[in-house]
Backbone as CSV, one residue per row, in Angstrom:
resi,resn,N_x,N_y,N_z,CA_x,CA_y,CA_z,C_x,C_y,C_z
1,MET,42.999,90.432,91.815,44.372,90.066,91.503,44.397,88.880,90.557
2,SER,45.249,88.921,89.567,45.318,87.864,88.577,45.675,86.545,89.239
3,SER,45.059,85.479,88.767,45.336,84.165,89.316,46.754,83.713,89.037
4,THR,47.417,84.335,88.067,48.781,83.937,87.716,49.813,84.621,88.602
5,ILE,49.392,85.574,89.443,50.312,86.271,90.329,49.852,86.083,91.759
6,GLY,50.597,85.313,92.557,50.258,85.126,93.952,50.594,86.356,94.766
7,THR,50.076,86.374,95.999,50.291,87.534,96.863,51.765,87.785,97.113
8,THR,52.514,86.714,97.403,53.951,86.859,97.675,54.690,87.333,96.442
9,ASP,54.368,86.752,95.289,55.026,87.138,94.043,54.733,88.598,93.715
10,LEU,53.498,89.040,93.908,53.129,90.425,93.649,53.909,91.362,94.562
11,SER,54.021,90.994,95.823,54.770,91.826,96.773,56.225,91.946,96.352
12,ASP,56.799,90.863,95.904,58.195,90.885,95.461,58.365,91.776,94.242
13,ARG,57.425,91.695,93.316,57.516,92.510,92.102,57.358,93.996,92.426
14,ILE,56.433,94.301,93.312,56.254,95.693,93.720,57.516,96.195,94.409
15,ALA,58.095,95.383,95.275,59.314,95.784,95.991,60.448,96.078,95.026
16,SER,60.550,95.316,93.946,61.629,95.531,92.987,61.449,96.815,92.189
17,GLU,60.198,97.272,92.058,59.917,98.498,91.310,59.876,99.742,92.202
18,LEU,59.795,99.538,93.503,59.619,100.658,94.419,60.732,101.712,94.349
19,PRO,62.021,101.315,94.225,63.057,102.362,94.128,62.832,103.313,92.959
20,TYR,62.290,102.804,91.859,62.074,103.647,90.681,60.849,104.533,90.860
21,LEU,59.826,104.021,91.559,58.695,104.884,91.891,59.168,106.027,92.792
22,ARG,60.041,105.720,93.752,60.560,106.748,94.656,61.366,107.782,93.877
23,ARG,62.124,107.341,92.894,62.852,108.286,92.027,61.861,109.228,91.337
24,TYR,60.793,108.665,90.829,59.787,109.453,90.106,59.079,110.442,91.030
25,THR,58.684,109.986,92.216,57.986,110.880,93.140,58.897,112.006,93.608
26,ARG,60.178,111.732,93.775,61.108,112.791,94.166,61.252,113.814,93.053
27,ALA,61.315,113.347,91.822,61.442,114.277,90.695,60.210,115.174,90.577
28,LEU,59.047,114.628,90.868,57.824,115.424,90.776,57.719,116.455,91.896
29,THR,58.087,116.061,93.105,57.907,116.946,94.257,59.104,117.842,94.503
30,GLY,60.292,117.435,94.046,61.488,118.226,94.263,62.232,117.902,95.535
31,SER,61.776,116.904,96.296,62.498,116.544,97.517,62.286,115.077,97.842
32,GLN,63.239,114.508,98.567,63.132,113.109,98.960,62.009,112.897,99.964
33,SER,61.901,113.773,100.955,60.914,113.573,102.012,59.488,113.597,101.460
34,SER,59.181,114.574,100.617,57.839,114.655,100.045,57.562,113.473,99.126
35,GLY,58.557,113.137,98.287,58.385,112.024,97.375,58.148,110.715,98.094
36,ASP,58.909,110.485,99.176,58.761,109.228,99.901,57.420,109.122,100.618
37,LYS,56.858,110.254,101.028,55.525,110.228,101.633,54.485,109.717,100.640
38,TYR,54.641,110.133,99.380,53.718,109.656,98.351,53.925,108.170,98.071
39,ALA,55.181,107.728,98.083,55.452,106.307,97.859,54.827,105.460,98.966
40,ILE,54.948,105.922,100.201,54.344,105.202,101.327,52.820,105.177,101.197
41,ALA,52.245,106.313,100.827,50.792,106.372,100.654,50.329,105.406,99.564
42,THR,51.143,105.276,98.512,50.812,104.343,97.431,50.787,102.910,97.933
43,LEU,51.799,102.532,98.706,51.845,101.175,99.260,50.669,100.917,100.202
44,GLU,50.316,101.922,101.000,49.175,101.764,101.909,47.873,101.561,101.131
45,ALA,47.746,102.280,100.019,46.546,102.128,99.193,46.478,100.728,98.579
46,ILE,47.626,100.219,98.160,47.664,98.880,97.562,47.314,97.815,98.595
47,LEU,47.759,98.000,99.848,47.413,97.054,100.908,45.911,96.999,101.139
48,GLN,45.244,98.134,100.938,43.801,98.201,101.123,43.036,97.636,99.931
49,ASP,43.610,97.779,98.742,42.891,97.375,97.530,43.890,97.005,96.442
50,ARG,43.975,95.723,96.120,44.909,95.234,95.098,44.235,95.074,93.733
51,SER,43.002,95.545,93.615,42.245,95.297,92.388,42.889,95.929,91.162
52,ILE,43.751,96.941,91.362,44.394,97.581,90.221,45.281,96.603,89.464
53,PHE,45.679,95.508,90.135,46.523,94.499,89.502,45.714,93.307,88.987
54,ALA,44.375,93.434,89.023,43.539,92.307,88.616,43.609,92.048,87.115
55,ALA,43.725,93.120,86.336,43.786,92.949,84.881,45.194,92.509,84.469
56,ASP,45.332,92.175,83.199,46.637,91.781,82.686,47.481,93.028,82.444
57,VAL,47.953,93.618,83.539,48.731,94.838,83.467,50.093,94.588,84.120
58,ARG,51.124,95.169,83.532,52.453,95.039,84.095,52.457,95.625,85.511
59,VAL,53.135,94.949,86.443,53.119,95.382,87.831,53.612,96.817,87.963
60,ARG,54.635,97.172,87.199,55.167,98.536,87.295,54.111,99.564,86.873
61,VAL,53.356,99.249,85.827,52.299,100.146,85.370,51.235,100.285,86.453
62,GLY,50.832,99.169,87.067,49.838,99.220,88.123,50.298,100.030,89.319
63,LEU,51.566,99.899,89.681,52.125,100.641,90.816,52.083,102.139,90.556
64,TYR,52.527,102.552,89.382,52.527,103.981,89.035,51.100,104.504,88.872
65,LYS,50.215,103.666,88.377,48.818,104.079,88.214,48.195,104.366,89.583
66,CYS,48.495,103.523,90.550,47.988,103.735,91.903,48.532,105.034,92.471
67,PHE,49.826,105.278,92.277,50.410,106.541,92.750,49.725,107.727,92.093
68,HIS,49.499,107.655,90.783,48.934,108.794,90.074,47.532,109.131,90.550
69,ALA,46.781,108.129,90.959,45.447,108.394,91.496,45.554,109.239,92.772
70,ILE,46.541,108.931,93.597,46.754,109.695,94.831,47.310,111.078,94.508
71,TRP,48.283,111.131,93.629,48.929,112.388,93.238,47.901,113.367,92.678
72,SER,47.042,112.882,91.809,46.029,113.756,91.206,45.020,114.239,92.234
73,SER,44.676,113.371,93.168,43.663,113.730,94.162,44.158,114.777,95.150
74,THR,45.481,114.906,95.294,46.039,115.889,96.232,46.452,117.179,95.537
75,GLY,46.197,117.274,94.245,46.478,118.510,93.528,47.883,118.646,93.010
76,ALA,48.662,117.553,93.012,50.029,117.547,92.465,50.862,118.713,92.988
77,PRO,51.065,118.794,94.315,51.791,119.936,94.884,53.270,119.901,94.563
78,ILE,53.891,121.087,94.450,55.328,121.197,94.236,55.919,122.048,95.335
79,ALA,57.251,122.097,95.382,57.936,122.843,96.423,57.646,124.336,96.319
80,GLU,57.773,125.029,97.446,57.600,126.477,97.462,58.660,127.146,96.594
81,ALA,58.275,128.182,95.879,59.222,128.903,95.032,60.255,129.616,95.885
82,GLY,61.529,129.504,95.473,62.613,130.162,96.185,63.015,131.446,95.474
83,SER,64.295,131.780,95.590,64.794,132.998,94.975,65.747,132.655,93.836
84,GLY,66.163,133.658,93.090,67.140,133.463,92.029,66.578,132.724,90.837
85,VAL,67.487,132.139,90.035,67.080,131.489,88.800,66.151,130.309,89.056
86,ILE,66.415,129.549,90.123,65.570,128.399,90.415,64.203,128.852,90.908
87,GLY,64.164,129.917,91.678,62.888,130.440,92.139,62.012,130.897,90.991
88,ARG,62.633,131.568,90.025,61.874,132.000,88.848,61.360,130.790,88.075
89,ALA,62.186,129.768,88.018,61.778,128.560,87.304,60.608,127.881,87.991
90,GLN,60.638,127.843,89.337,59.532,127.230,90.057,58.226,127.980,89.818
91,SER,58.317,129.278,89.721,57.124,130.060,89.417,56.577,129.693,88.049
92,LEU,57.471,129.472,87.096,57.040,129.058,85.759,56.424,127.667,85.797
93,LEU,56.966,126.810,86.651,56.447,125.454,86.763,54.975,125.453,87.162
94,GLN,54.634,126.362,88.057,53.262,126.427,88.525,52.290,126.789,87.398
95,ALA,52.829,127.370,86.329,51.975,127.771,85.210,51.866,126.689,84.136
96,LEU,52.639,125.611,84.273,52.577,124.539,83.282,51.208,123.862,83.324
97,GLY,50.775,123.382,82.176,49.491,122.710,82.093,49.458,121.430,82.904
98,THR,48.275,121.038,83.333,48.088,119.818,84.116,48.625,118.603,83.369
99,ASN,49.416,117.805,84.063,49.918,116.510,83.586,51.081,116.585,82.599
100,THR,51.490,117.792,82.175,52.564,117.839,81.172,53.889,117.333,81.723
101,ARG,54.257,117.797,82.905,55.534,117.391,83.491,55.543,115.901,83.802
102,GLU,54.407,115.400,84.306,54.303,113.986,84.629,54.475,113.116,83.380
103,ALA,53.802,113.496,82.302,53.886,112.725,81.066,55.308,112.703,80.524
104,LEU,55.998,113.852,80.608,57.371,113.924,80.116,58.296,113.028,80.922
105,LEU,58.185,113.065,82.244,59.031,112.226,83.091,58.761,110.746,82.868
106,LEU,57.498,110.388,82.764,57.160,108.984,82.539,57.743,108.479,81.225
107,SER,57.765,109.338,80.226,58.278,108.949,78.918,59.796,108.873,78.888
108,THR,60.456,109.882,79.413,61.904,109.985,79.243,62.697,109.299,80.350
109,VAL,62.470,109.688,81.578,63.245,109.134,82.685,62.775,107.720,83.049
110,GLU,61.454,107.512,83.144,60.933,106.205,83.534,60.776,105.248,82.353
111,GLU,60.845,105.775,81.144,60.854,104.962,79.911,59.592,104.112,79.727
112,PHE,58.443,104.661,80.067,57.175,104.027,79.748,56.824,104.314,78.291
113,SER,56.111,103.380,77.678,55.611,103.607,76.330,54.399,104.542,76.385
114,ILE,53.995,105.047,75.221,52.814,105.905,75.163,51.591,105.164,75.694
115,ASP,51.428,103.901,75.318,50.293,103.113,75.805,50.330,102.975,77.321
116,GLU,51.509,102.747,77.869,51.626,102.577,79.319,51.353,103.893,80.058
117,ILE,51.845,105.002,79.508,51.569,106.305,80.128,50.071,106.586,80.112
118,ALA,49.433,106.252,79.007,47.984,106.436,78.913,47.268,105.633,79.997
119,ALA,47.756,104.415,80.252,47.152,103.583,81.294,47.422,104.153,82.679
120,VAL,48.644,104.597,82.925,49.019,105.157,84.228,48.213,106.409,84.540
121,MET,48.073,107.287,83.549,47.442,108.587,83.767,45.962,108.599,83.406
122,ASP,45.478,107.465,82.901,44.065,107.340,82.504,43.703,108.379,81.450
123,LEU,44.506,108.415,80.381,44.316,109.367,79.300,44.330,108.634,77.957
124,GLU,43.911,109.317,76.907,44.020,108.794,75.553,45.462,108.958,75.063
125,ARG,45.881,108.102,74.143,47.262,108.145,73.657,47.600,109.465,72.980
126,ASP,46.692,109.986,72.186,46.958,111.265,71.512,47.139,112.388,72.526
127,GLU,46.405,112.328,73.625,46.553,113.343,74.662,47.909,113.232,75.331
128,VAL,48.375,112.015,75.534,49.704,111.812,76.118,50.775,112.412,75.209
129,ARG,50.688,112.151,73.918,51.667,112.704,72.973,51.658,114.231,73.012
130,HIS,50.475,114.810,73.089,50.352,116.267,73.149,50.966,116.810,74.437
131,LEU,50.736,116.137,75.548,51.297,116.581,76.824,52.818,116.567,76.810
132,ILE,53.390,115.513,76.247,54.847,115.403,76.191,55.438,116.506,75.328
133,ALA,54.835,116.738,74.177,55.325,117.791,73.281,55.214,119.166,73.937
134,THR,54.107,119.401,74.622,53.906,120.679,75.301,54.920,120.882,76.414
135,ALA,55.170,119.829,77.191,56.123,119.926,78.290,57.521,120.239,77.782
136,ARG,57.929,119.562,76.725,59.259,119.819,76.150,59.387,121.281,75.746
137,SER,58.392,121.771,75.048,58.441,123.139,74.551,58.450,124.153,75.688
138,ASP,57.561,123.970,76.648,57.431,124.934,77.741,58.633,124.938,78.664
139,MET,59.098,123.755,79.027,60.161,123.678,80.026,61.520,124.037,79.466
140,GLU,61.828,123.581,78.270,63.139,123.828,77.708,63.347,125.298,77.354
141,ALA,62.240,126.013,77.133,62.351,127.427,76.761,62.210,128.366,77.945
142,SER,61.873,127.825,79.121,61.464,128.687,80.217,62.587,129.229,81.073
143,VAL,63.709,128.542,81.160,64.764,128.989,82.065,66.114,128.499,81.550
144,SER,67.138,129.294,81.747,68.495,128.874,81.412,69.388,129.148,82.610
145,GLY,70.477,128.430,82.721,71.352,128.599,83.871,72.759,128.113,83.589
146,ARG,73.579,128.137,84.636,74.990,127.761,84.565,75.138,126.370,85.172
147,VAL,75.757,125.469,84.410,75.805,124.054,84.774,77.246,123.581,84.920
148,MET,77.515,122.813,85.967,78.816,122.172,86.134,78.667,120.667,85.936
149,VAL,79.619,120.065,85.210,79.610,118.632,84.939,80.758,117.982,85.709
150,ILE,80.461,116.933,86.453,81.475,116.144,87.155,81.509,114.776,86.487
151,GLU,82.493,114.550,85.644,82.568,113.334,84.826,84.012,113.116,84.391
152,ASP,84.525,111.898,84.577,85.930,111.644,84.263,86.157,111.084,82.863
153,GLU,85.101,110.654,82.174,85.253,110.126,80.820,85.086,111.262,79.817
154,PRO,86.137,111.615,79.065,86.081,112.777,78.180,84.953,112.727,77.146
155,ILE,84.721,111.551,76.560,83.685,111.443,75.527,82.307,111.676,76.130
156,ILE,82.064,111.074,77.292,80.772,111.255,77.949,80.603,112.702,78.388
157,ALA,81.668,113.282,78.934,81.606,114.685,79.370,81.278,115.607,78.200
158,ALA,81.901,115.344,77.044,81.646,116.173,75.865,80.210,116.004,75.383
159,ASP,79.694,114.781,75.445,78.318,114.529,75.013,77.326,115.224,75.936
160,ILE,77.523,115.092,77.248,76.631,115.750,78.207,76.687,117.259,78.030
161,THR,77.884,117.784,77.832,78.047,119.226,77.622,77.248,119.694,76.410
162,ALA,77.332,118.937,75.324,76.608,119.307,74.105,75.099,119.288,74.330
163,ILE,74.620,118.269,75.045,73.178,118.175,75.316,72.715,119.369,76.136
164,VAL,73.478,119.694,77.167,73.116,120.802,78.056,73.134,122.135,77.312
165,GLU,74.168,122.341,76.504,74.273,123.610,75.780,73.217,123.740,74.703
166,ASP,72.813,122.614,74.114,71.736,122.661,73.121,70.409,123.105,73.734
167,LEU,70.271,122.926,75.043,69.066,123.371,75.743,69.123,124.853,76.096
168,GLY,70.260,125.494,75.812,70.396,126.917,76.080,71.111,127.266,77.364
169,HIS,71.661,126.250,78.044,72.385,126.494,79.279,73.881,126.678,78.994
170,LYS,74.601,127.225,79.961,76.046,127.424,79.846,76.760,126.425,80.754
171,VAL,77.654,125.630,80.190,78.466,124.715,80.988,79.709,125.470,81.444
172,ILE,79.854,125.653,82.753,80.962,126.453,83.278,82.258,125.662,83.352
173,GLY,82.174,124.325,83.250,83.382,123.525,83.279,83.095,122.073,83.569
174,VAL,84.110,121.226,83.341,84.021,119.794,83.606,85.104,119.421,84.617
175,ALA,84.714,118.775,85.717,85.657,118.322,86.739,85.783,116.808,86.674
176,ARG,87.030,116.300,86.812,87.274,114.857,86.689,87.494,114.179,88.026
177,THR,87.713,114.953,89.098,87.962,114.395,90.418,87.171,115.168,91.473
178,ARG,87.106,114.604,92.656,86.426,115.280,93.771,87.064,116.633,94.061
179,THR,88.391,116.664,94.085,89.098,117.904,94.393,88.793,118.984,93.357
180,GLU,88.854,118.606,92.073,88.553,119.561,91.001,87.109,120.047,91.103
181,ALA,86.200,119.128,91.388,84.780,119.475,91.446,84.496,120.472,92.570
182,VAL,85.070,120.226,93.730,84.832,121.120,94.859,85.406,122.506,94.587
183,ALA,86.620,122.541,94.047,87.246,123.833,93.757,86.450,124.612,92.721
184,MET,86.015,123.929,91.663,85.257,124.585,90.604,83.893,125.051,91.109
185,GLY,83.222,124.193,91.851,81.903,124.542,92.347,81.929,125.707,93.315
186,MET,82.902,125.709,94.214,82.995,126.793,95.187,83.330,128.118,94.513
187,ASP,84.096,128.050,93.442,84.488,129.267,92.738,83.384,129.785,91.821
188,GLN,82.699,128.869,91.110,81.762,129.270,90.069,80.301,129.330,90.517
189,LYS,79.945,128.617,91.582,78.571,128.603,92.089,77.550,128.297,90.987
190,PRO,77.567,127.084,90.434,76.633,126.750,89.340,75.187,126.703,89.810
191,ASP,74.264,126.825,88.849,72.838,126.691,89.133,72.406,125.233,89.176
192,LEU,73.202,124.358,88.555,72.878,122.937,88.464,74.169,122.143,88.351
193,ILE,74.185,120.943,88.964,75.345,120.043,88.894,74.901,118.718,88.300
194,LEU,75.657,118.234,87.293,75.480,116.881,86.763,76.707,116.077,87.168
195,ALA,76.512,114.952,87.867,77.648,114.242,88.451,77.607,112.748,88.212
196,ASP,78.785,112.202,87.943,78.989,110.760,87.957,79.375,110.366,89.383
197,ILE,79.368,109.069,89.680,79.752,108.605,91.018,81.237,108.264,91.078
198,GLN,81.694,107.411,90.138,83.086,106.947,90.143,83.934,107.881,89.308
199,LEU,84.921,108.547,89.941,85.715,109.554,89.247,87.129,109.074,88.953
200,ALA,87.904,109.908,88.266,89.168,109.496,87.667,90.170,108.945,88.665
201,ASP,90.283,109.545,89.844,91.283,109.120,90.816,90.677,108.201,91.875
202,ASN,89.566,107.550,91.509,88.824,106.674,92.421,88.144,107.440,93.552
203,SER,88.082,108.750,93.416,87.311,109.528,94.378,85.832,109.422,94.015
204,SER,84.973,109.962,94.874,83.536,109.776,94.732,82.827,111.064,94.351
205,GLY,81.970,110.974,93.332,81.133,112.098,92.980,80.124,112.404,94.071
206,ILE,79.724,111.382,94.821,78.822,111.596,95.950,79.488,112.487,96.988
207,ASP,80.746,112.173,97.310,81.481,112.981,98.289,81.674,114.408,97.780
208,ALA,81.957,114.546,96.486,82.134,115.886,95.918,80.852,116.703,96.060
209,VAL,79.723,116.079,95.756,78.436,116.769,95.878,78.159,117.132,97.334
210,ASN,78.436,116.207,98.248,78.221,116.499,99.663,79.054,117.693,100.120
211,ASP,80.308,117.743,99.673,81.169,118.871,100.031,80.576,120.184,99.536
212,LEU,80.077,120.172,98.306,79.523,121.384,97.718,78.197,121.770,98.368
213,MET,77.385,120.780,98.716,76.085,121.071,99.309,76.201,121.725,100.681
214,ALA,77.335,121.526,101.344,77.530,122.183,102.632,77.554,123.701,102.475
215,ASP,77.961,124.181,101.289,78.056,125.614,101.043,76.889,126.147,100.216
216,MET,76.304,125.278,99.365,75.197,125.730,98.513,74.116,124.644,98.473
217,PRO,73.409,124.478,99.581,72.475,123.359,99.745,71.262,123.372,98.819
218,ASP,70.950,124.504,98.211,69.769,124.581,97.352,70.057,124.296,95.882
219,THR,71.296,123.977,95.564,71.653,123.704,94.169,71.176,122.306,93.772
220,PRO,70.340,122.178,92.738,69.869,120.855,92.324,70.982,120.032,91.692
221,VAL,70.885,118.719,91.851,71.908,117.786,91.372,71.249,116.674,90.570
222,ILE,71.864,116.334,89.441,71.467,115.163,88.661,72.646,114.195,88.668
223,PHE,72.418,112.966,89.109,73.453,111.946,89.012,73.210,111.121,87.753
224,ILE,74.254,110.984,86.942,74.220,110.133,85.747,75.276,109.066,85.968
225,THR,74.859,107.848,86.249,75.802,106.849,86.739,75.482,105.440,86.258
226,ALA,76.521,104.627,86.166,76.350,103.214,85.861,76.043,102.419,87.123
227,PHE,76.004,103.094,88.266,75.793,102.413,89.537,74.597,103.002,90.290
228,PRO,73.398,102.990,89.681,72.231,103.610,90.345,71.884,102.943,91.662
229,GLU,72.236,101.658,91.810,71.893,100.955,93.046,72.550,101.583,94.271
230,ARG,73.644,102.318,94.058,74.306,102.973,95.182,73.500,104.159,95.707
231,LEU,72.556,104.622,94.922,71.776,105.795,95.298,70.306,105.493,95.525
232,LEU,69.882,104.273,95.245,68.473,103.896,95.390,68.310,102.875,96.511
233,THR,68.959,103.137,97.624,68.966,102.171,98.717,67.858,102.415,99.728
234,GLY,67.404,103.655,99.849,66.379,103.980,100.828,66.903,104.218,102.229
235,ASP,68.230,104.046,102.446,68.778,104.208,103.793,69.623,105.468,103.928
236,ARG,69.505,106.380,102.963,70.242,107.639,103.029,69.471,108.677,102.236
237,HIS,69.887,109.936,102.369,69.289,110.969,101.526,69.683,110.712,100.073
238,GLU,68.756,110.884,99.181,68.966,110.526,97.782,68.670,111.713,96.868
239,PRO,69.248,111.706,95.670,68.987,112.814,94.745,67.601,112.704,94.149
240,ALA,67.024,113.852,93.828,65.710,113.834,93.186,65.806,113.356,91.745
241,PHE,66.990,113.505,91.121,67.153,113.165,89.709,68.300,112.177,89.545
242,LEU,67.989,111.023,88.978,68.973,109.957,88.811,68.761,109.288,87.465
243,ILE,69.808,109.271,86.635,69.761,108.662,85.308,70.808,107.563,85.250
244,SER,70.427,106.415,84.728,71.351,105.289,84.605,72.116,105.348,83.292
245,LYS,73.399,104.992,83.338,74.177,104.802,82.120,73.977,103.369,81.646
246,PRO,73.939,103.143,80.338,74.000,104.147,79.271,72.697,104.941,79.207
247,TYR,72.808,106.249,79.075,71.650,107.121,79.080,71.217,107.443,77.650
248,LYS,70.000,107.982,77.548,69.510,108.479,76.273,69.501,110.001,76.319
249,GLU,69.704,110.624,75.179,69.765,112.082,75.122,68.515,112.720,75.700
250,GLU,67.345,112.162,75.382,66.115,112.768,75.868,65.979,112.643,77.378
251,GLN,66.606,111.618,77.978,66.584,111.501,79.432,67.334,112.657,80.082
252,VAL,68.502,112.961,79.540,69.295,114.066,80.080,68.566,115.390,79.859
253,GLN,68.008,115.569,78.683,67.275,116.797,78.387,66.135,117.001,79.385
254,SER,65.360,115.950,79.609,64.222,116.055,80.512,64.664,116.336,81.938
255,ALA,65.675,115.610,82.407,66.136,115.785,83.785,66.698,117.179,84.011
256,VAL,67.471,117.684,83.041,68.035,119.031,83.180,66.914,120.063,83.243
257,SER,65.951,119.954,82.350,64.837,120.897,82.349,64.048,120.819,83.645
258,GLN,63.847,119.598,84.146,63.126,119.420,85.403,63.917,119.987,86.575
259,ALA,65.197,119.639,86.648,66.001,120.022,87.810,66.140,121.521,87.945
260,MET,66.121,122.236,86.835,66.228,123.683,86.878,65.020,124.324,87.569
261,PHE,63.966,123.522,87.786,62.779,124.048,88.443,62.837,123.895,89.962
262,PHE,63.862,123.259,90.480,63.844,122.944,91.896,65.045,123.494,92.641
263,ALA,64.792,124.103,93.780,65.865,124.556,94.652,65.964,123.690,95.891
264,SER,65.151,122.645,95.970,65.039,121.882,97.206,65.586,120.473,97.106
265,THR,66.413,120.171,96.089,67.022,118.853,96.005,67.854,118.595,97.258
266,GLU,67.629,117.495,97.920,68.321,117.231,99.167,69.675,116.572,98.924
267,THR,70.619,116.803,99.823,71.968,116.273,99.679,72.035,114.811,100.040
268,LEU,73.088,114.174,99.563,73.400,112.813,99.958,74.277,112.838,101.204
269,ARG,74.108,111.863,102.042,74.984,111.736,103.203,75.605,110.354,103.156
270,ALA,76.907,110.310,102.985,77.591,109.023,102.832,77.553,108.240,104.137
């Protein structure tokens, strides 16, 4: 451990990064329970050996690097393939090349640089670039579906709609309130939901998603919100996919492509 980082300071820094590691592990595994098991295993490994933080490496990079060593050693398992469009997508996921999905998520959702991804995954930079390009091509072309957007800001809703449709998906509609979202979702049965938290009439996107999940629990959900702290608390069921506003186009693209591969996203419970 670096002499400039004491044990207490290191623990505090790891704790501050842990919610984001949990977000990443959930996105990789497709469920909160599986993802959190990996996060716990990572912390246990760090308690046994802190040497990964001995070099001049950013704490977040060291934390993810430790997780990746465990993830790789267990064969990077994913959820069992289901039925329908998501089931077909999961089958395609199993055919993706090693490390492609991980590299894409680290780049887009977690916003690591190429150098940092190379350090996390113990790869050369050119290999990381190749993995990201391959993942984009394979995933974006592999499956299309019907998407519902829950967003009360017209400009943001239009932007998200354009991003989703550019990926080849169909946006079935945009809901601005909890009531609209539930009615639309129950009627249209989307393959994927993109939701904000704070809606037009001060209703909650979380509540809207919970209402819908009671009827279609296997539908994956992506939350795009200015209030990520409301969903990264660790004391409730959390979404596998969470993007902070202001978002980047490639973040939405990556999350949508990833989420279409999973039927096991767990619901939130308020």
